C-alpha positions, 0 to 999 in steps of 0.5 A, a space after each residue: 190481535 193486540 188489545 190496543 188494536 181491538 180497542 181502536 176498532 171498537 172506538 171506530 165502530 162506536 163513532 160510525 154507529 153514532 154518525 148513523 144515529 145522528 143522521 137518522 135523527 136529523 132526517 126524522 126531524 126534517 119536515 121536507 123529507 118524508 119516509 120513502 118506505 111509508 109512501 112507496 106504492 101509494 096511489 097518488 090520484 083518486 078520480 074516475 077517468 071515465 068521467 073525463 070530458 075535457 083535458 088541458 095540457 100546457 107548460 108554464 103560464 103563457 103557452 096556449 094549452 092543448 085542448 081535448 074535449 069529449 063530445 058525444 063519446 068522441 074525443 076531439 082536439 079543439 086546439 087543432 081545428 076540432 080534428 078527431 083525437 087519437 082515442 088510444 092515446 087519450 085513454 092511455 093517458 087517463 088510465 096511467 094517471 088514474 092508477 099512478 103510484 109514487 113516493 113522497 119526496 118533499 112537502 115545502 114550496 122552497 123545494 119546487 125549484 129543485 124539482 123544476 115544478 114551479 108553476 112557471 116551469 112545469 107542465 100543467 094538466 087539468 082534467 075536468 068532467 061534467 059541468 067543468 068539475 075539476 077531477 085532477 089539477 096536476 103539475 109535472 116537473 121538468 127535471 128528469 127523474 131516472 130513465 123515465 120517471 118524473 116528479 108530480 104534484 097537485 097544483 093546490 098541494 106542496 107535496 111533490 112525489 116521484 113516480 115512474 110514470 113515463 110522462 114524456 111518452 104519454 105527452 109525446 115529448 121526444 126531447 128532454 123534459 126541460 126542453 119539451 113543449 106539448 103539441 096539439 098535433 100529437 093528439 090528432 087521429 091521422 088515420 083516414 079510414 077504419 072500414 070493416 071489410 065485411 061491411 063494405 058493399 061498393 067501391 068506386 074510383 074516379 080520375 078528374 082532369 080539367 073538370 072531366 070525371 072518368 070512372 076508373 074503377 067500380 065494384 059492387 057486392 051483389 046478392 045471388 038471386 037464387 041464394 040470398 045467403 051468397 054474395 059476390 063482387 061484380 064490376 059496375 061496367 058491363 063490358 068486362 068479362 074478367 071475374 073479380 078476385 075477392 082477395 084483391 078487394 080485401 087488400 085494397 080495403 086494407 090499403 085504405 085503412 093503412 093510410 095515415 096522414 102526415 099532418 092536419 092543415 088549416 081548413 080555412 087555408 088556400 091552395 089545396 086544390 080540393 075545389 078541383 080534385 084529381 082523384 076521388 074514391 068512394 066506399 059504401 059500408 053499412 049503407 053509408 058512403 064515405 069519400 076522399 078527395 085528393 087535391 094538389 100535389 104539394 111537392 115541397 110539403 111532400 104530399 097531396 091535400 085530402 078531405 073526407 066527405 063527412 069531416 071538415 078536417 083537411 089532411 096532408 097525405 104522403 105522395 107515395 099513397 097516390 099510386 096505391 089509390 089511383 087504380 082502375 078495374 084491372 086492379 081487381 082482375 082475377 089472374 087466370 090459371 094456366 091450362 092443366 096441360 101446361 102446368 103438367 109440362 112445366 112440372 115435367 121440365 122441372 123434374 127433368 132439370 132436377 135429374 140432370 143436375 
């Protein structure tokens, strides 16, 4: 390599080095950009999630917020006719926020527009404890940050952080954040029953038509008089000779526990047919009876309106559940085994067919 070429390369390297130093000097003097290295892994919020008693979730300044309130250890969606809240979703939100980490991305109000985190743009979240004490007052920017990240700032602060917390998932937003709106429906617990099979003692099913009530199915767990440690299921009807299959009882309880409503409807609404239901199911578990009544089949809405005896909420239940619930005593019959001789003959026929082939 000629001496002239070497000199040219040295000059180019020198210019590049000066450019890097100049860029570093400018960034170090810019108060709007903080060192990502120093902020990486920083815990953003310090509050005790177990002390949360109320959560308000909104967007902008005009939209009525979602209101979640904890009463006697039970979370309820106050903004949705006081329906019980999905405690798993609530606890997941609180846990993620209380442990969230992030990187500082700016600390001046003039940058709020870049992150879409101004009060009128952002999602808002206020978590408070006893006596209304605010534990966290948060803004969530609607500008998407990567695949699932978001920009966060405390309302009283100018500091904006990037966090990889999937806020859209936590809030049940299934559209781009800039289009999303918080919904009370997302937080409702739509599971109607949570029976422990070992605690169930009695099940009854009644069909109703024109005010007449007919017992379709009825079973009860009875203690053996000769051995108090043994229990067995018996039909309430005395004229049934078939025995009960305990596995079918367990499966029916599992069916009840699997029912999830489509949504919650206004308890003050009309036309649900619950004053004259078509089906009633009652389950006694742990000495407490819980009943569900099914009213009108709303074909347009795609289901039956339902009400649980110990709750004020009214649910819309998918129509396909009706067939699983509208049972009679034969649903629990133990299937009789064919005689031993017929089983032997059948086995011989199968063996003969195998040898012939």
